[in-house]
C-alpha positions in Angstrom: 24.3 -0.2 -21.8 23.5 -2.8 -19.1 22.4 -2.1 -15.5 25.3 -3.4 -13.5 24.7 -4.3 -9.9 27.7 -2.3 -8.9 26.4 0.8 -10.5 23.0 0.8 -8.9 24.3 -0.4 -5.5 26.7 2.5 -5.4 24.2 5.1 -6.6 21.4 3.9 -4.2 23.7 3.6 -1.2 24.3 7.3 -1.5 20.6 8.1 -1.2 19.4 5.3 0.9 17.2 6.3 3.9 18.0 5.2 7.4 17.1 1.5 7.6 14.4 0.3 9.9 15.7 -2.0 12.6 14.0 -5.3 12.8 13.5 -5.0 16.5 11.3 -1.9 16.1 8.5 -3.5 14.0 5.7 -5.9 14.4 2.8 -6.8 16.8 3.3 -8.6 20.1 1.6 -11.7 18.8 3.9 -11.9 15.8 7.1 -13.8 15.4 10.1 -12.3 17.1 12.1 -9.8 15.0 15.0 -12.2 14.4 12.6 -14.8 13.0 10.7 -12.5 10.6 11.3 -12.2 6.9 11.5 -8.6 5.6 9.7 -8.2 2.3 9.4 -5.3 -0.1 6.6 -4.9 -2.6 7.6 -3.8 -6.2 4.5 -2.6 -8.0 1.5 -1.4 -6.0 -1.4 -1.6 -8.5 -4.6 -3.7 -8.4 -2.9 -7.1 -7.8 -0.7 -5.9 -5.0 -3.6 -4.1 -3.3 -6.2 -6.8 -3.8 -4.0 -9.8 -3.1 -0.3 -9.6 -2.2 -0.4 -6.9 0.5 -3.3 -8.5 2.4 -1.8 -12.0 2.1 1.6 -10.9 3.3 0.2 -8.7 6.1 -1.6 -11.8 7.4 1.7 -13.8 7.7 2.9 -13.7 11.4 6.5 -14.1 10.4 6.7 -11.5 7.6 7.2 -7.8 7.7 6.5 -5.5 4.7 9.3 -2.9 5.2 9.1 -1.1 1.9 6.9 -0.5 -1.2 8.1 0.6 -4.6 5.9 2.2 -7.2 6.3 4.7 -10.0 3.0 6.4 -9.3 2.9 8.5 -6.1 -0.8 8.0 -5.4 -0.5 4.3 -5.5 2.8 4.3 -3.7 1.3 6.4 -0.8 -1.8 4.3 -0.7 0.3 1.1 -0.2 2.5 2.8 2.4 -0.6 4.0 4.4 -2.2 0.5 4.2 1.0 -1.2 5.5 1.6 1.4 8.2 -2.0 1.3 9.4 -1.8 -2.4 9.8 1.5 -2.5 11.7 1.1 0.6 13.8 -2.2 -0.5 15.5 -1.5 -0.8 19.2 2.2 0.1 18.7 4.1 3.2 19.8 7.5 2.3 18.4 6.7 1.3 14.8 9.0 3.3 12.5 7.0 3.1 9.3 7.3 1.6 5.8 9.8 3.1 3.3 8.8 4.1 -0.2 10.8 4.0 -3.5 10.3 4.8 -7.1 13.3 2.8 -8.4 13.4 -1.0 -7.7 17.2 -0.9 -7.6 17.1 1.2 -4.4 15.0 -1.6 -2.9 17.3 -4.3 -4.0 20.3 -2.4 -2.6 19.0 -2.6 1.0 20.8 -5.3 2.8 18.0 -5.7 5.4 15.4 -6.8 2.9 15.2 -10.6 2.5 12.7 -11.0 -0.3 10.7 -9.1 -2.9 7.2 -9.5 -4.2 7.0 -8.3 -7.8 3.5 -7.2 -9.0 4.5 -4.7 -11.7 3.4 -5.0 -15.4 4.7 -7.9 -17.3 7.5 -6.0 -19.1 8.9 -5.1 -15.6 9.3 -8.7 -14.3 12.5 -10.1 -15.6 15.1 -7.4 -14.8 14.0 -7.1 -11.1 13.9 -10.9 -10.8 17.4 -11.3 -12.1 18.9 -8.4 -10.1 17.1 -9.5 -6.9 18.5 -13.0 -7.3 22.0 -11.6 -7.9 21.7 -9.5 -4.7 20.8 -12.6 -2.6 17.0 -11.9 -2.3 14.3 -14.5 -2.7 11.4 -13.6 -5.1 7.7 -14.0 -5.6 6.8 -12.7 -9.1 3.3 -12.4 -10.6 2.5 -14.4 -13.6 3.2 -14.4 -16.5 6.8 -14.7 -15.4 8.3 -12.8 -18.3 7.7 -10.9 -21.6 10.0 -13.0 -23.7 11.5 -16.6 -23.9 15.0 -15.4 -23.4 13.9 -13.5 -20.2 12.3 -16.8 -19.0 15.5 -18.8 -19.5 17.6 -16.2 -17.9 15.4 -16.0 -14.8 15.8 -19.7 -14.3 19.6 -19.4 -14.7 19.6 -16.5 -12.1 17.6 -18.5 -9.6 19.8 -21.6 -10.0 23.1 -19.7 -10.1 22.4 -17.6 -6.9 20.4 -20.4 -5.2 17.3 -18.3 -4.7 13.7 -19.3 -4.0 11.6 -17.9 -6.8 7.8 -18.5 -6.7 5.8 -17.8 -9.8 2.3 -16.3 -9.1 0.6 -19.3 -10.6 -1.7 -19.6 -7.6 -3.8 -22.4 -9.1 -1.0 -24.8 -8.1 -1.9 -23.9 -4.5 -5.6 -24.7 -5.2 -6.5 -21.0 -5.1 -9.7 -20.5 -7.1 -10.5 -24.2 -7.5 -9.6 -27.9 -7.2 -6.7 -27.8 -9.6 -4.4 -30.1 -7.7 -7.2 -32.8 -7.5 -7.7 -32.6 -11.3 -4.0 -33.1 -11.9 -3.9 -36.0 -9.5 -6.8 -37.7 -11.3 -5.2 -37.3 -14.7 -1.7 -38.4 -13.5 -3.3 -41.4 -11.8 -4.4 -42.6 -15.2 -8.2 -42.2 -14.8 -8.5 -40.8 -18.4 -6.1 -43.3 -19.8 -3.7 -42.0 -22.5 -4.2 -38.3 -23.1 -4.4 -37.4 -26.7 -5.7 -33.8 -26.8 -5.9 -30.8 -24.4 -7.7 -27.5 -25.0 -7.0 -24.3 -23.2 -9.7 -21.7 -23.4 -8.2 -18.2 -22.8 -7.9 -14.9 -24.6 -5.9 -14.1 -27.7 -2.5 -12.6 -28.3 -1.7 -8.9 -27.8 -1.5 -6.2 -30.5 0.8 -3.3 -31.1 -0.1 -0.2 -29.0 -1.8 2.6 -30.9 -3.2 4.6 -28.0 -3.4 8.4 -28.3 -1.6 10.9 -26.1 -3.2 12.2 -23.0 -2.3 14.8 -20.5 0.4 13.4 -18.2 -0.6 12.1 -14.8 1.0 14.2 -12.1 3.7 12.6 -9.9 4.1 9.6 -12.3 7.5 8.6 -13.4 6.4 7.7 -17.0 9.9 7.0 -18.3 10.4 4.5 -15.5 6.9 2.9 -16.1 7.9 2.4 -19.8 11.3 0.9 -18.9 12.6 -1.3 -21.7 9.5 -0.6 -23.9 9.7 2.1 -26.6 9.1 5.7 -25.7 5.5 6.8 -26.3 3.1 9.4 -24.9 1.2 8.8 -21.7 -2.2 7.2 -21.8 -4.3 6.3 -18.7 -5.3 3.0 -20.2 -1.7 1.9 -19.6 -1.1 3.4 -16.2 -4.5 4.5 -14.7 -4.7 7.7 -12.9 -4.5 7.5 -9.2 -5.3 4.4 -7.1 -7.5 2.1 -9.1 -9.5 -1.1 -8.5 -9.5 -2.6 -12.0 -6.9 -4.6 -14.0 -5.4 -2.1 -16.5 -5.5 -2.9 -20.2 -1.7 -2.6 -20.8 -2.2 -6.4 -21.0 -3.7 -5.9 -24.5 -0.5 -4.5 -26.0 2.5 -6.3 -27.3 5.1 -3.8 -25.9 4.1 -4.7 -22.3 2.3 -8.1 -22.4 1.2 -11.1 -24.5 -2.5 -10.3 -24.2 -5.2 -12.4 -22.7 -3.2 -15.4 -24.0 -0.4 -14.8 -21.5 -2.7 -13.3 -18.8 -5.1 -16.2 -18.0 -3.1 -18.5 -20.1 -0.3 -18.4 -17.6 -2.8 -20.0 -15.2 -4.4 -22.6 -17.4 -1.5 -23.7 -19.6 0.3 -24.1 -16.3 -2.3 -26.7 -15.2 -2.0 -28.4 -18.6 1.8 -28.7 -18.2 1.4 -29.9 -14.6 -1.2 -32.5 -15.6 0.9 -33.8 -18.5 4.0 -34.0 -16.3 5.9 -31.7 -18.6 7.2 -29.1 -16.0 10.7 -29.5 -17.3 9.9 -29.7 -21.0 7.4 -28.4 -23.6 6.1 -28.9 -27.1 8.4 -29.5 -30.1 6.2 -28.0 -32.8 3.9 -25.0 -32.8 1.4 -24.7 -35.7 -0.6 -21.5 -36.4 -4.2 -21.7 -37.6 -4.7 -21.4 -41.4 -6.4 -18.0 -41.1 -3.6 -15.5 -40.6 -6.0 -13.2 -38.7 -7.2 -15.8 -36.2 -6.6 -15.3 -32.5 -7.4 -18.9 -31.5 -6.5 -22.2 -32.9 -2.7 -22.4 -32.5 -1.7 -26.1 -32.0 1.3 -27.4 -29.9 2.6 -30.9 -30.5 4.5 -32.7 -27.8 7.1 -35.4 -28.3 4.7 -38.1 -27.0 2.1 -37.1 -29.6 -0.2 -35.1 -27.3 -1.8 -32.1 -29.0 -2.4 -28.9 -27.0 -4.8 -26.4 -28.6 -5.5 -22.8 -27.8 -9.3 -22.5 -27.8 -12.4 -24.2 -26.6 -14.2 -23.8 -23.3 -12.7 -21.7 -20.5 -10.1 -23.5 -18.5 -8.5 -26.8 -19.5 -10.3 -29.8 -21.1 -8.4 -33.1 -21.3 -9.4 -35.7 -23.8 -8.3 -39.2 -23.0 -9.0 -42.7 -24.2 -11.3 -43.2 -21.2 -13.2 -39.9 -21.2 -13.0 -36.2 -20.9 -12.2 -34.0 -17.8 -12.7 -30.2 -17.6 -11.2 -28.0 -14.9 -11.8 -24.3 -14.5 -12.1 -21.9 -11.6 -14.9 -23.4 -9.4 -15.5 -26.3 -11.8 -14.3 -29.9 -12.0 -16.4 -32.2 -14.3 -15.9 -35.3 -16.3 -17.6 -37.6 -18.7 -18.2 -40.2 -17.4 -18.8 -38.7 -14.0 -17.1 -41.5 -12.2 -13.7 -40.2 -13.3 -13.9 -37.3 -10.8 -16.5 -38.7 -8.4 -14.6 -41.8 -7.4 -12.1 -41.0 -4.6 -8.4 -41.6 -5.3 -6.9 -44.6 -3.6 -3.7 -44.9 -1.6 -1.8 -46.1 -4.7 -2.9 -43.2 -6.9 -0.9 -40.1 -7.4 -1.0 -37.7 -4.5 0.7 -34.3 -5.0 2.0 -31.8 -2.4 -0.8 -29.9 -0.8 0.2 -26.3 -0.6 -0.8 -24.4 2.5 -1.4 -21.3 0.4 0.7 -19.7 -2.3 2.4 -17.0 -0.2 2.6 -19.3 2.8 4.3 -21.9 0.6 6.8 -19.3 -0.6 7.6 -18.2 3.0 8.0 -21.7 4.2 10.4 -22.4 1.3 12.4 -19.3 2.0 13.1 -20.9 5.4 13.6 -24.5 4.3 15.3 -23.7 1.0 13.1 -26.3 -0.7 11.5 -25.6 -4.1 8.1 -23.9 -3.9 5.0 -25.4 -5.6 5.3 -23.0 -8.6 9.1 -22.6 -8.7 10.8 -20.5 -11.3 11.2 -23.2 -14.1 7.6 -24.1 -14.0 6.6 -20.5 -14.6 9.3 -20.1 -17.2 8.2 -23.2 -19.1 4.6 -22.2 -19.0 5.1 -18.7 -20.2 7.5 -19.8 -23.0 4.8 -22.1 -24.4 2.4 -19.1 -24.7 5.1 -16.9 -26.2 5.7 -19.6 -28.8 2.0 -19.6 -29.6 2.0 -15.8 -29.9 5.0 -15.9 -32.2 3.3 -18.4 -34.4 0.2 -16.1 -34.5 2.2 -12.9 -35.2 4.5 -14.4 -37.9 2.0 -17.0 -39.2 4.7 -19.5 -39.2 5.1 -23.1 -38.0 8.0 -23.2 -35.4 10.1 -26.3 -34.5 11.2 -26.0 -30.8 13.8 -27.7 -28.7 12.5 -27.4 -25.2 15.7 -28.9 -23.7 18.0 -26.3 -25.2 15.5 -23.4 -25.1 16.1 -22.7 -28.8 14.5 -23.2 -32.2 15.5 -26.1 -34.4 16.2 -23.5 -37.2 18.9 -21.1 -35.9 17.4 -18.5 -38.2 14.4 -18.3 -35.9 16.4 -17.7 -32.7 16.0 -13.9 -33.1 12.4 -14.5 -31.9 13.7 -15.5 -28.4 13.9 -11.8 -27.3 13.2 -8.3 -28.5 14.9 -4.9 -28.7 15.1 -2.9 -25.5 15.3 0.8 -24.7 18.5 1.8 -23.0 19.6 1.5 -20.2 17.2 -1.4 -19.6 19.1 -4.2 -21.3 18.7 -7.7 -19.9 21.3 -8.3 -17.2 23.9 -11.0 -17.5 23.6 -13.8 -14.9 
C-alpha cells in the first residue's frame, strides 16, 4: 500500500480545522500579511525547541501557523511557545493549529513551507509529499534513512521545483569557520589533497530495548511509522517535553548512529571542500576487523581517500600541509595556510546570512539554498554506504552518477523493508 496524495488530501479535508487568515496574524513591526511565508513545524522535540522554532520566530517575514507532533506534551509545548510569541501585544491573533498526522499539515493550502525536525526515519516521506503538494521544505540532517530515499527526495524537489534546504548548518558557518576552510582548500593552499579523515561516531545497531509502560497521549504507532512494530521505550520517544537529544539515533531501525548524526555535518564539509557535491566515492572498503566501528575507507575517482576516523571534525592532508576544521577550530600545519588572508583571485564562496534566513530568501527568489537537497542527499548516501560496508563487511563498488552499485546484486542495499502503509511514495 502506498500513501497516495489523493487519499490523504481527501481524508484530511474532511477533518481540517478552520484556516487562520493571513491578515489576522503577526506583530505590527513584521512584514505585511501578504508578504509573509506561512510555515508549519513537523516534529517538536529537542531540535525544534532549541533551534528551529526560535530561529523562525525571529524572522519578520515568517509566520509559524501550525505544529505537528505525535506526543501531546511536546505538541502543546510548541503551540504555547508560538502563541505566546505572536500574541504579545495583539488582540486579534487567532492561534497556532496542532496536528498529529503530517498529512493534515500538507493538505492545508495556506501553508507555504514545512520545517521537518522529526526522527531520521520520518524524513523522506514528508519531504516527498510536501514537494508534491507544492510546499518548500527545510529538513534536518541526516536527510534520509536510506540511499533510495535520498535519490527520491532529489527527484521530488526537481520534479515539483521546490526549494529544499538540508539542515547542514555548517554550510552557513553555524558553529565555526567552515566556509573559510573550504575556500582555503579549494584555493589550492594545501596543494593536491590525497587524504581526508572524518572523526565522528560509529554506525547504529539493531534495537533491543525492553518494553516500558506506554507514555500517555503518545501516538506510538505513528512514531514508529515505517519501522517495525515494537513495544514502547522512553529511550526512543522520551516522556514529556525533554531537553536532550534522544538515543533513537543509536538504532538502525530509525537512524545510522553517530555516523549519520554528526557525520552528516562533517562529511558534508569534506564533500564541499573536495568539490564533490554532485558526485561521491566509487569504492567503499570496510576495515579488516569485522567488529570495528571506525576505519571504513572511501576512494574517489581522482584517487582521494576519505577515511572514517581520526580527530573530531575534518582533517585534510595535502601535498603542502595539513588543515583541520571542527566546531570552533580552524588550524593548519604550517600555520600560514590558514593565517594568510585569501586574495581577490582565490576562491570566495557564497556567504550565507544564516541557515533559516537563506532558506526563506531562496523561497522568495527560487534560487538554490546553500545546502540544497542534492548536497544533503549525496552526503548522507556516502555515510549510508559506509554503514552498509560495516554491517555486511563487504567492499562495495559504487556509481555515484547513476545512484547504484556496480554489481546489480548489491542494489537491494539501496533501501529497506517498510511497514504498511508507509511505503516510499512515487515521485
